[in-house]
C-alpha positions, 0 to 999 in steps of 0.5 A: 090688538083689540077690535073695538068695533066688534060687538061685546059677547052676550052676558048673563047675570049671576044672582045670589040665591036670595036674589034668584028666589025673588026674581023667580016671582016675576010673571013669565019667568022660566026655571031651568035645572041643568042637573043630570036626571038622577040629580034632579030626581033627588031634589030640585026647585019647585016648577023647574024644567030639567034639561041636562047641560051635559046631554048631547040634546041640550042645544036642541031642547033649549032651542024650543024655549022662549028666547024672550022670556027671563030664564033662570038657570041653576045646578048643584053648585053653580058651575054647570049652570054658569056653563049653560048660561054662557051657552044660552046667551050665545044661543040668543036668549035675551035674559039669562040669570045664573044662581051662584052656589046652586042648590047647595046654597039654596035655603028653601025646600026642594021637591022630589 
């Protein structure tokens, strides 16, 4: 049986790489790379903060971020970032955006 009085689960928005790139230009946007540190070192988006979603300290580290700021999350293919985006919405982040396809589909230069 469905509970129609229960509030909907928080959601995040999936964006194509082009939409993600355009949205990052807004003031106050936070860019979060959820790769492992070795993957981050091999190439990431400029200005990204690296917090590994598989690390035991992921929750405490993201808790220190501004929950009201637009948050843009990515990884290598989009799978780990989707997991992270779900966790972030459950943690109270109001505006979470996941990049579909990850850096594999990113056409702009990465930094090392």
